[in-house]
C-alpha positions as CSV (number, residue, x, y, z in Angstrom):
1,M,-155.9,128.6,116.8
2,H,-156.7,128.5,113.1
3,T,-160.4,128.7,111.8
4,A,-159.8,125.8,109.4
5,L,-159.1,123.6,112.5
6,L,-162.8,123.9,113.4
7,L,-163.7,122.1,110.2
8,D,-160.9,119.6,110.7
9,M,-162.2,118.7,114.1
10,A,-165.8,118.3,112.9
11,A,-164.7,116.2,109.9
12,D,-162.6,113.9,112.2
13,A,-165.3,113.5,114.8
14,A,-168.4,113.3,112.6
15,P,-167.3,112.8,109.0
16,D,-170.7,111.5,107.7
17,R,-172.8,114.2,109.4
18,L,-174.3,116.8,106.9
19,A,-172.5,120.1,107.1
20,F,-173.8,122.4,104.3
21,G,-176.8,122.4,102.0
22,R,-180.1,120.6,101.7
23,L,-181.1,117.3,103.3
24,A,-181.4,115.8,99.9
25,D,-177.9,116.5,98.5
26,G,-175.9,118.4,101.1
27,L,-172.1,118.0,101.8
28,T,-170.9,116.0,104.8
29,F,-168.2,117.4,107.0
30,A,-165.7,115.0,105.4
31,Q,-166.7,116.1,101.9
32,A,-166.6,119.8,102.9
33,R,-163.0,119.4,104.3
34,D,-161.9,117.8,101.0
35,R,-163.5,120.5,98.9
36,A,-162.0,123.3,101.0
37,R,-158.5,121.7,100.6
38,A,-159.0,121.3,96.9
39,A,-160.2,124.9,96.6
40,A,-157.2,126.1,98.5
41,V,-154.8,124.3,96.2
42,W,-156.5,125.8,93.2
43,L,-156.5,129.3,94.6
44,A,-152.8,129.0,95.5
45,G,-152.1,128.6,91.8
46,L,-153.8,131.8,91.0
47,G,-151.6,134.0,93.2
48,G,-152.8,137.0,95.1
49,E,-152.7,137.7,98.8
50,T,-156.5,138.0,99.6
51,V,-159.5,136.0,98.6
52,A,-162.5,138.2,97.8
53,F,-166.1,136.9,97.4
54,V,-168.8,138.7,95.5
55,G,-172.0,136.7,95.4
56,L,-175.1,135.2,97.1
57,N,-175.2,132.9,100.0
58,G,-174.6,129.2,99.4
59,P,-172.2,126.3,100.1
60,A,-169.5,128.1,98.1
61,L,-169.2,130.7,100.9
62,P,-168.0,128.4,103.7
63,L,-165.7,126.5,101.3
64,A,-164.1,129.8,100.2
65,L,-163.8,130.9,103.8
66,F,-162.0,127.8,104.9
67,A,-159.9,127.6,101.8
68,S,-158.7,131.1,102.4
69,G,-157.8,130.2,105.9
70,L,-155.8,127.1,104.8
71,L,-153.8,129.5,102.5
72,G,-153.3,132.0,105.2
73,R,-155.1,134.7,103.1
74,P,-157.7,137.1,104.4
75,F,-161.2,136.3,103.2
76,A,-163.0,139.4,102.1
77,P,-166.7,139.0,101.2
78,L,-168.0,142.2,99.5
79,N,-171.4,143.8,99.3
80,Y,-172.7,142.8,95.9
81,R,-175.7,145.2,96.3
82,L,-173.5,148.2,96.0
83,P,-173.6,150.2,92.7
84,D,-171.1,148.9,90.2
85,T,-168.7,151.8,90.6
86,A,-168.7,151.5,94.4
87,L,-168.3,147.7,94.3
88,G,-165.3,148.1,91.9
89,K,-163.6,150.5,94.2
90,L,-164.0,148.1,97.1
91,L,-162.7,145.2,95.1
92,A,-159.7,147.2,94.1
93,R,-158.9,147.7,97.8
94,T,-158.5,143.9,98.2
95,A,-155.6,143.8,95.6
96,P,-153.5,141.8,95.1
97,S,-156.4,139.3,95.2
98,V,-158.4,136.5,93.6
99,A,-162.1,137.4,93.5
100,I,-164.7,134.5,93.4
101,V,-167.7,136.1,91.7
102,D,-171.2,134.7,90.9
103,D,-171.3,133.9,87.2
104,D,-174.1,136.5,86.5
105,M,-172.2,139.2,88.4
106,V,-168.8,138.9,86.6
107,A,-169.9,141.3,83.9
108,R,-170.5,144.0,86.5
109,L,-166.8,144.2,87.4
110,A,-164.4,146.3,85.4
111,P,-160.8,145.1,85.3
112,A,-159.0,146.2,88.4
113,P,-155.1,146.1,88.7
114,G,-154.0,143.2,90.8
115,V,-157.4,141.4,90.9
116,T,-158.0,138.1,89.2
117,V,-161.7,137.5,88.8
118,V,-162.9,133.8,88.7
119,A,-166.4,132.7,88.2
120,R,-168.1,130.9,91.1
121,S,-168.8,127.9,88.8
122,A,-165.1,127.5,88.1
123,F,-164.3,127.7,91.9
124,E,-167.0,125.0,92.6
125,A,-165.7,122.7,89.9
126,A,-162.1,123.0,91.3
127,A,-163.3,122.3,94.8
128,A,-165.0,119.1,93.6
129,D,-161.8,117.8,92.0
130,P,-160.6,114.8,94.1
131,G,-157.2,115.1,92.7
132,L,-156.7,118.6,93.9
133,A,-157.8,117.5,97.4
134,L,-154.8,115.2,97.7
135,A,-152.2,117.8,96.6
136,A,-149.9,119.5,99.2
137,L,-150.8,122.9,100.5
138,P,-148.2,125.6,101.3
139,D,-147.0,125.8,104.9
140,V,-148.4,129.1,106.2
141,E,-148.6,130.9,109.5
142,P,-152.2,132.1,109.9
143,D,-152.8,135.7,110.9
144,V,-155.7,137.7,109.4
145,A,-158.7,135.5,108.8
146,V,-161.4,137.9,107.6
147,L,-161.5,141.4,106.2
148,L,-165.0,142.9,106.5
149,F,-165.9,146.3,105.1
150,T,-168.4,148.3,107.1
151,S,-171.7,149.2,105.5
152,G,-170.6,152.7,104.8
153,T,-173.9,154.3,106.0
154,T,-172.0,157.1,107.6
155,G,-169.1,157.5,105.1
156,E,-166.6,155.5,103.1
157,P,-166.5,151.8,104.2
158,K,-163.7,150.9,106.6
159,G,-161.9,147.6,106.5
160,A,-162.3,145.7,109.8
161,I,-159.6,143.1,110.4
162,L,-160.5,139.9,112.3
163,R,-157.7,137.5,113.0
164,H,-158.0,133.8,113.5
165,S,-157.4,134.2,117.2
166,H,-160.3,136.6,117.6
167,L,-162.8,134.4,115.7
168,T,-161.8,131.1,117.3
169,S,-161.9,132.6,120.7
170,Y,-165.5,133.7,120.1
171,V,-166.5,130.3,118.8
172,I,-164.9,128.2,121.5
173,S,-166.2,130.4,124.3
174,T,-169.8,130.4,123.1
175,V,-170.4,127.0,121.4
176,E,-170.0,123.4,122.6
177,F,-168.1,121.2,120.2
178,L,-170.5,118.9,118.4
179,G,-173.2,120.0,120.9
180,S,-175.9,119.9,118.2
181,E,-178.1,116.9,117.5
182,E,-177.7,115.3,114.1
183,D,-181.1,116.5,112.9
184,E,-180.5,120.2,113.7
185,A,-180.2,122.7,110.9
186,A,-179.6,126.4,110.9
187,L,-181.0,128.7,108.2
188,V,-178.5,131.5,107.3
189,S,-180.3,134.4,105.6
190,V,-178.0,137.3,106.6
191,P,-175.7,138.4,103.8
192,P,-172.2,136.8,103.5
193,Y,-170.5,140.2,103.9
194,H,-171.8,140.7,107.4
195,I,-170.1,139.4,110.6
196,A,-173.3,137.4,111.4
197,G,-172.9,135.5,108.2
198,I,-169.3,134.6,109.0
199,S,-169.9,133.7,112.7
200,A,-172.9,131.5,111.6
201,V,-170.5,129.4,109.5
202,L,-167.9,129.0,112.2
203,T,-170.3,128.3,115.1
204,G,-172.4,126.0,112.9
205,V,-169.3,123.9,111.9
206,Y,-167.9,123.7,115.5
207,S,-171.3,122.7,116.9
208,G,-171.9,120.1,114.2
209,R,-175.1,121.7,112.9
210,R,-176.1,121.6,109.2
211,L,-176.1,125.0,107.6
212,V,-178.7,125.9,105.0
213,H,-177.9,129.1,103.1
214,L,-180.8,131.2,101.7
215,E,-179.5,132.9,98.6
216,A,-181.4,136.1,99.1
217,F,-184.0,136.9,101.8
218,T,-187.7,137.2,101.2
219,P,-190.1,136.3,103.9
220,E,-191.8,133.8,101.6
221,A,-188.5,132.1,100.8
222,W,-187.4,132.1,104.4
223,V,-190.7,130.4,105.6
224,D,-190.6,127.9,102.7
225,A,-187.0,126.9,103.4
226,A,-187.6,126.7,107.2
227,R,-190.6,124.3,106.6
228,R,-189.0,122.3,103.8
229,E,-185.6,121.7,105.5
230,A,-187.0,121.3,109.0
231,I,-184.9,124.2,110.3
232,T,-184.3,124.2,114.0
233,H,-182.2,127.4,114.4
234,A,-182.0,130.7,112.7
235,M,-180.8,134.3,113.0
236,V,-182.7,137.3,111.6
237,V,-182.7,141.1,111.9
238,P,-185.8,143.0,113.2
239,T,-187.1,144.0,109.8
240,M,-186.9,140.4,108.6
241,L,-188.7,139.0,111.7
242,D,-191.6,141.4,111.2
243,R,-192.2,140.3,107.6
244,I,-191.8,136.6,108.5
245,L,-194.5,136.9,111.2
246,D,-196.8,138.4,108.6
247,I,-196.3,135.3,106.4
248,L,-196.7,132.9,109.3
249,E,-199.9,134.5,110.5
250,A,-201.4,134.6,107.0
251,A,-200.6,130.9,106.4
252,G,-201.5,129.7,109.9
253,E,-198.0,128.3,110.2
254,D,-196.0,127.9,113.4
255,L,-192.9,126.0,112.2
256,P,-193.0,123.2,114.7
257,A,-189.4,122.1,114.0
258,L,-188.0,125.6,114.9
259,K,-186.3,125.5,118.3
260,A,-184.4,128.7,118.6
261,L,-184.4,132.1,116.9
262,S,-181.8,134.8,117.6
263,Y,-182.1,138.4,116.4
264,G,-179.8,141.4,116.2
265,G,-178.2,143.9,113.9
266,G,-180.6,146.6,114.8
267,R,-183.1,147.8,117.5
268,M,-186.0,145.4,117.9
269,P,-189.3,147.2,118.3
270,L,-191.1,145.8,121.4
271,P,-194.4,145.1,119.6
272,V,-192.6,142.9,117.1
273,I,-190.8,140.6,119.6
274,E,-193.9,140.5,121.8
275,R,-195.9,139.3,118.7
276,A,-193.2,136.7,117.9
277,L,-193.3,135.3,121.4
278,R,-197.0,134.9,121.3
279,L,-197.1,133.4,117.8
280,L,-194.2,131.0,118.4
281,P,-194.4,130.1,122.1
282,H,-192.3,126.9,121.6
283,V,-189.3,128.8,120.2
284,D,-186.4,130.0,122.3
285,F,-185.7,133.7,121.5
286,V,-182.3,135.3,122.0
287,N,-181.3,138.9,121.5
288,A,-177.7,139.0,120.4
289,Y,-175.8,142.3,120.5
290,G,-172.4,142.6,118.9
291,L,-170.2,144.4,116.4
292,T,-168.0,143.5,113.5
293,E,-165.0,144.7,115.5
294,T,-165.8,142.3,118.4
295,S,-166.1,139.2,116.2
296,S,-169.9,139.1,116.7
297,T,-171.9,138.8,119.9
298,I,-170.8,140.3,123.2
299,A,-174.1,140.3,125.1
300,V,-177.2,138.1,125.0
301,L,-180.8,138.3,126.4
302,G,-181.8,134.6,126.7
303,P,-185.0,132.6,126.3
304,D,-186.0,132.8,130.0
305,D,-185.9,136.6,130.1
306,H,-188.0,136.7,126.9
307,R,-190.7,134.4,128.4
308,M,-190.8,136.2,131.7
309,A,-191.4,139.5,129.9
310,I,-194.6,138.0,128.4
311,Y,-195.9,135.6,131.0
312,A,-194.7,137.0,134.3
313,D,-196.7,139.8,135.8
314,D,-193.6,141.8,136.4
315,P,-193.0,145.3,135.0
316,E,-189.2,144.9,135.5
317,A,-189.2,141.7,133.5
318,R,-191.0,143.4,130.6
319,R,-188.6,146.4,130.8
320,R,-185.7,144.1,130.3
321,L,-187.1,142.9,127.0
322,G,-185.8,146.2,125.8
323,S,-182.2,145.3,126.8
324,V,-179.6,143.1,125.1
325,G,-179.1,141.0,128.2
326,K,-175.8,140.4,129.9
327,P,-172.2,140.3,128.6
328,L,-170.8,136.9,127.6
329,P,-168.6,135.0,130.0
330,G,-164.9,136.0,129.5
331,L,-165.7,139.5,128.4
332,E,-165.5,142.7,130.4
333,L,-167.9,145.5,129.8
334,E,-167.9,149.0,131.2
335,I,-169.9,152.2,130.7
336,R,-167.8,155.3,130.6
337,G,-168.4,159.0,130.7
338,P,-166.9,161.8,128.6
339,E,-163.7,161.9,130.6
340,G,-163.2,158.2,130.5
341,E,-164.6,157.6,134.0
342,V,-166.5,154.4,134.8
343,L,-170.1,155.1,135.4
344,A,-172.4,153.6,138.0
345,P,-175.4,151.4,137.1
346,G,-178.2,153.4,135.6
347,Q,-175.9,156.1,134.3
348,A,-175.7,156.4,130.4
349,G,-172.4,156.7,128.6
350,E,-170.3,154.9,126.0
351,I,-170.0,151.1,126.0
352,Y,-166.5,149.8,126.3
353,V,-165.6,146.1,126.0
354,R,-162.5,144.0,126.4
355,G,-161.7,140.3,125.8
356,E,-159.9,137.8,123.5
357,Q,-162.5,138.0,120.8
358,V,-162.3,141.8,120.5
359,A,-160.3,142.8,117.5
360,G,-160.9,146.6,117.4
361,E,-158.7,147.0,114.3
362,Y,-159.1,148.5,110.9
363,T,-156.7,148.4,107.9
364,H,-155.6,151.9,108.7
365,K,-155.4,151.9,112.5
366,K,-155.9,149.9,115.7
367,L,-158.6,151.1,118.1
368,L,-157.8,149.2,121.3
369,D,-156.3,151.3,124.1
370,E,-153.2,150.2,125.9
371,A,-155.2,148.1,128.3
372,G,-157.1,146.4,125.5
373,W,-160.4,148.2,125.8
374,F,-162.4,148.9,122.7
375,A,-164.7,151.9,122.6
376,T,-167.8,150.8,120.7
377,N,-169.3,154.3,119.9
378,D,-172.6,152.9,121.1
379,G,-174.3,154.6,124.0
380,G,-176.0,152.7,126.8
381,F,-176.2,151.8,130.4
382,L,-176.1,148.8,132.8
383,D,-178.9,148.3,135.3
384,A,-178.3,147.2,138.8
385,D,-178.4,143.5,137.8
386,G,-176.0,143.8,135.0
387,Y,-178.4,144.0,132.0
388,L,-177.1,146.1,129.2
389,F,-179.4,148.6,127.5
390,V,-178.2,150.0,124.2
391,E,-179.4,153.4,123.2
392,G,-177.8,153.6,119.8
393,R,-174.8,155.1,118.1
394,L,-173.4,158.1,119.9
395,D,-173.4,159.9,116.6
396,D,-177.2,159.6,116.6
397,V,-177.7,161.3,120.0
398,I,-179.6,164.6,119.6
399,V,-178.1,167.6,121.4
400,R,-180.8,170.1,122.1
401,G,-179.7,173.1,124.2
402,G,-176.9,171.1,125.8
403,E,-179.2,168.2,126.7
404,N,-178.4,164.8,125.2
405,I,-181.5,163.0,124.0
406,S,-181.6,159.4,122.9
407,P,-183.7,158.7,119.8
408,G,-184.4,155.1,120.8
409,E,-186.4,156.1,123.9
410,I,-188.7,158.3,121.9
411,E,-189.1,155.8,119.2
412,D,-190.2,153.1,121.6
413,V,-192.9,155.4,123.0
414,L,-194.1,156.3,119.5
415,R,-194.3,152.7,118.4
416,E,-196.8,152.0,121.1
417,H,-199.2,154.4,119.5
418,P,-201.9,152.4,117.7
419,Q,-201.6,154.5,114.5
420,V,-197.8,154.2,114.2
421,E,-196.3,151.3,112.1
422,D,-192.7,152.5,112.2
423,V,-190.8,155.6,113.3
424,A,-187.3,157.2,113.3
425,V,-186.4,160.0,115.6
426,L,-183.4,162.3,114.8
427,G,-182.0,165.8,115.2
428,V,-182.4,168.5,112.6
429,P,-180.5,171.8,112.7
430,D,-181.9,174.6,114.8
431,D,-180.5,178.1,115.2
432,R,-181.7,178.5,118.7
433,W,-181.3,175.1,120.3
434,G,-178.6,173.6,118.1
435,E,-180.9,170.7,117.2
436,R,-184.6,170.1,117.2
437,V,-186.2,166.7,117.8
438,A,-187.8,165.4,114.5
439,A,-189.7,162.3,113.8
440,A,-190.3,160.5,110.5
441,V,-193.5,158.3,110.9
442,V,-194.9,155.5,108.9
443,A,-198.6,155.4,109.7
444,R,-200.6,152.2,110.3
445,G,-203.7,152.4,108.2
446,A,-204.8,154.8,105.5
447,T,-205.1,157.9,107.6
448,P,-202.0,159.2,109.4
449,P,-202.4,160.5,113.0
450,A,-202.3,164.2,113.6
451,P,-198.9,165.5,114.7
452,A,-200.6,167.2,117.7
453,D,-201.9,163.8,118.9
454,L,-198.5,162.2,118.5
455,A,-196.8,165.1,120.4
456,A,-199.4,164.8,123.2
457,W,-198.7,161.0,123.3
458,V,-195.0,161.5,123.8
459,K,-195.3,164.4,126.2
460,A,-197.6,162.4,128.5
461,R,-194.9,159.7,128.8
462,L,-191.6,161.7,128.5
463,R,-190.7,165.2,129.4
464,S,-191.5,168.0,127.0
465,T,-187.9,168.5,125.7
466,K,-188.1,165.0,124.3
467,T,-191.3,165.7,122.3
468,P,-190.6,166.0,118.6
469,E,-191.2,169.4,117.1
470,V,-190.9,168.4,113.5
471,W,-193.0,165.7,112.0
472,A,-192.9,164.0,108.6
473,F,-195.0,161.1,107.2
474,R,-193.5,158.6,104.8
475,D,-194.5,155.4,103.1
476,A,-191.4,153.6,104.4
477,L,-188.1,154.3,106.2
478,P,-184.7,153.7,104.6
479,Y,-182.9,150.6,105.9
480,N,-179.9,148.8,104.7
481,D,-180.0,145.0,104.1
482,M,-179.1,144.2,107.7
483,G,-182.1,146.2,109.0
484,K,-180.1,149.2,110.2
485,L,-181.9,152.5,109.8
486,L,-180.0,154.8,107.4
487,R,-180.2,157.8,109.8
488,R,-177.6,159.9,107.9
489,Q,-179.7,159.7,104.7
490,L,-182.9,160.4,106.5
491,R,-181.4,163.3,108.5
492,A,-180.2,164.9,105.3
493,E,-183.6,164.5,103.6
494,M,-185.5,166.0,106.6
495,A,-183.0,168.8,107.1
496,E,-183.8,170.1,103.6
497,T,-187.5,170.4,104.5
498,V,-187.0,172.3,107.8
């Protein structure tokens, strides 16, 4: 199935329903389809084999995505926050291509062989040309839908390939066609070059829900847009949610129109989600766990589990608030040990997943095994009832004297300390043990806690080998724009001080 068919279906069934933009002047589904077709005709005349996108969120993003699909060209949104040199190298990897670039970003891009750069304003003008919308499109066989480059926090960005079949399988298996009410609107504040931004467009269109794109995230802009546009649905990353809650508390705002808020992209501190549940009791919270290579979400912790964790006097229910829930229907998930053996509930290993939405493919290699299983490189375990607990990237596991130690477990304990605002736990080199457990702490309040007090706090709750031996206090921790901790950077900085 072709991703552009999702827009066709919505435009046929609900042509006058708003699809993209503000209530005051948004595009209907019928208008969006016409503009995507006009844009495709215009792009076809410019040549190339890929459509790159360098810019902020907005209605141009979904139009470029669907226009690319109509042409049978991969859509490659790039990280405009990269330094100019790195962005230029990434753009060159899309060649031969047409790059749609925000007008004020064009000057950043040096000429690259095989890349035709067009300003976003020119693209939007072509898309609005009714004559182009009536022109014939080339007959193509759809294959690769999206090319997403990984964040590159652990090395050179890899190009993840997502085919039309992967993306449409995810959408159709998780969303009801036109299942949204006409007054529903989703606020998209994640960047366009992340899988969450792509899946938000596709699921929003298929469900018939209006999409409002926030150009760039700030908590003030998010709250203002949510209030002004009567936003009912949104997705955020943990660092976003924490800052949004600060604004809501300060303003005494509870966003009565908001019905559902999903989060993902990084580990959610328990104090943050507990605070959100108490501040917004009318909102359905969902924890969504997924990867670029799996076309977005593969497991969810639903609203009922969230509410039980807060309102039910059940330690097990609260413990599950630290999980990512259960795998989506139609997906298979296993935990495997170092020899590839399937592990029993409660045993930690690597998370493997299999299903139609799972791509597991990069530009340079395919990662699915012969049976279709994808090794996520995430560590975790399933409990007896099938809830998945993700412990983090296997690369982040600390190996101390042959013992594997999960940073997330220690971080959760330290975040419960009243003087800890944020914390990252990682391994630093040690001649005797191989690695020592280190902690970088952001203190709550003007006076940082004593390392001995923090060590005693951890030791009282976990065994002594999991107690950090190296402590550093920082004003803030390094995160990327999707709220993922830059552990590689932090590890290098802390290793220099040991």
